[in-house]
C-alpha positions, 0 to 999 in steps of 0.5 A, a space after each residue: 536270166 535263168 536260175 541255172 546261171 546263178 552261182 555260189 557268189 550271188 548266193 553268198 552276197 544275198 546271205 550277207 545282205 540279209 544277215 546285215 539287215 537282221 543285225 541292224 533290225 535286232 539292234 534297233 529293236 533293242 534300242 527302241 524297246 528300251 525307251 517304251 515308258 513314259 514319265 510321271 510328271 508332277 501335277 505342279 511344276 518343280 524346279 526348272 530342269 536343265 533340259 530344253 523346252 519340250 524335252 520333258 513335261 516339267 519344263 513345259 509346266 513351268 513355262 505354262 504357269 507364267 505364260 498361259 493367258 487363260 491361267 493368268 486370267 484365272 489367277 487375276 480373278 482369284 487375286 481380285 476375290 481375295 481383295 474383296 475380303 477387306 472391302 466386304 467388312 468395311 464401314 459404308 462411306 459417310 454422307 455429307 449434307 449442306 442444308 440452306 434454310 430460308 435461301 430466299 431470305 424471306 425472314 431476314 429480308 434480302 434476295 434469293 441466294 444459294 451461297 452458304 452464310 448468305 441465307 437465313 441459316 446454313 446447316 452442315 451435316 455428316 451422317 455415318 451409316 452403321 450396319 447392325 451388330 455382326 453384319 460386317 463380320 458375316 460379310 467379311 467371312 462370306 467374302 473370305 469363303 468365296 475367295 477360298 473357293 476361287 483359290 480352289 478353282 484356280 488349283 482346279 484350273 491349273 490341274 486341267 491345264 497341266 493335264 492338257 499339256 501332259 496329253 499334248 506332250 504325250 502326243 508329241 512324244 508318241 509321234 516322235 517315237 512312231 517316226 523312229 519306228 517308221 524310219 527303222 522299218 524304212 531302213 529294213 525295207 531298203 535292205 530287203 529291196 537290195 536283197 531282192 535286187 541282188 537275187 533278181 540279178 542272179 535270176 533267183 527271184 521274179 520281177 514281181 518280188 522286186 516290185 512288191 518290195 518297192 511298193 512296200 517301200 513307197 507305202 512306208 514313205 507315205 506312212 512316214 509323211 503322215 506320222 511327220 504331219 501328226 508330229 507337227 500338229 502335236 507340236 503346234 498344239 503344245 506350243 498353243 498351250 504355252 502361248 508360243 508361235 505354232 512353229 516355235 521349235 521344240 526339243 526332241 522328247 527325252 526318254 521318260 520314266 517308268 509307269 507305277 507298277 500298281 495303283 489301289 482304287 480305294 486309296 485313289 478315291 480317298 485321296 481324291 476326296 481329300 485333295 481334289 480342288 474341285 471338291 474343295 471348291 464345293 466345300 468352300 461354296 457350302 461355307 460361303 452359302 452358309 454365311 450368306 444365309 446367316 447374313 440374310 437372317 441378320 437382316 431381321 435386325 435394324 441398321 443404324 445411322 449417326 449424324 452430326 450437324 453444325 447450325 450456323 444462323 446468319 448473324 447469330 452463334 452457331 450450334 451443334 446437333 447429334 442425330 441417331 437413326 434406326 432403320 425399321 425392318 418392315 418389309 417382312 415378305 421380301 426379307 422372308 423371300 431372301 431367307 428362303 433363297 439363301 436356304 435354297 442356295 445352301 441346299 444347292 451348294 451341298 447337293 453340288 458337292 455330293 454330285 462332284 464326289 459321285 462324279 469323281 468316284 466314277 471318273 476315277 473308276 474309269 481311269 483306273 480301269 483304263 490304266 490297269 487294262 493298259 498295264 495288262 496289255 503291255 505285259 502280254 505284248 512284252 511277254 508273249 506277242 513281242 518275243 513271238 513276233 521277233 522269233 517269227 521274223 528271225 525264223 522267216 529270214 533264216 528260211 528265206 536265206 536258204 530258199 525255203 520261204 518267199 519274199 511275201 513271208 519275210 515281209 509279213 513277218 517284218 510287218 507283224 513285228 512292227 505292228 506289235 511294237 506299235 501296239 506296245 507303244 499305243 498301250 503305254 500311251 493309253 496307260 499314261 493318259 489314264 495316269 494323267 487323268 488320275 493325277 488330275 482327279 486326285 489332285 496330286 502326282 502318283 
């Protein structure tokens, strides 16, 4: 078919197809751009929302708090540390002794026996060890500081787990939105293919243009397969954190809330130093090391024991003895070594806290830079690149309808618009991940 036999009817048909595709593209673009924000999920879960599991981060955090086995193990260890407080300050168990005097009955005549009352004299003795003054209190306080350290470690473990869940949900959300963009792009390419077929039938386009449209359509379908694979992988990773089967169903992620407009770096550092559980754990570790040092110093003073003995000679009246025992602290070299060890442990705990503070400041600075960079990237894309890409697409389509632009130009304009919207989505993902990291570092929702 030659261009000379193409009529006005064919031209109107092509124009109608392109106009319909343009309207569909503009409507889908506005719908997609209206959901390009992400939620600020709390570091600790609030009340269970009504949305299905997977639609929002808060529901996932609620579920993980009770089902994640690693967090359950950490919670049990923290409870065990809390139970050590009472036992650390308790008195040692008393000892009970039975002493058989002259069990051969040499003095009284008779045979050898091990039965109480059948020997020359039977002594029943109870001995109660008594730690030196203040030692039990120091042991109890040190156990309490270690329990507080374990509780702060539990909070830090929860923040780590919550951040993992947030990032996994974000990857799941991103794959879902990329799939939506891919479906939209596929629909637009389908419209272009129909338009090119209509023009080809009228002799207004070469066969190469139709083949190019079909090739692009196949490439987009392949890309959609890859996106769906990433979506399934993100869903499996998210289910793993929730202790669910990898193929357990998840709800479609809901439209998220907006990111914070701005954050102040000095305020973030101050909040981290006041609320970060890892730093709190190091503070409790310093207190535990200090109390342990004081308990080691208390070992310079002796421990005691008291005993009560009931004497029962065979055939005679029983009597009672009271015993008082003092431990003599003679092993000074070993004791001084333990004291030096306690001093070094306290210095190590103090240095560990300073190292954690420095690490937090650096990580907050890096996450803050990523957040502000992502915000600026989004602003530039929304205010400049996206309008330019949309205007280029519209102008190219208008030129294509009148024959002033070829199919490659239309296809390139569509690709640039899709790439711009993908870049906007990726910038928001990076900002959200940086925000999640900041929430973990400061120990609170932002």
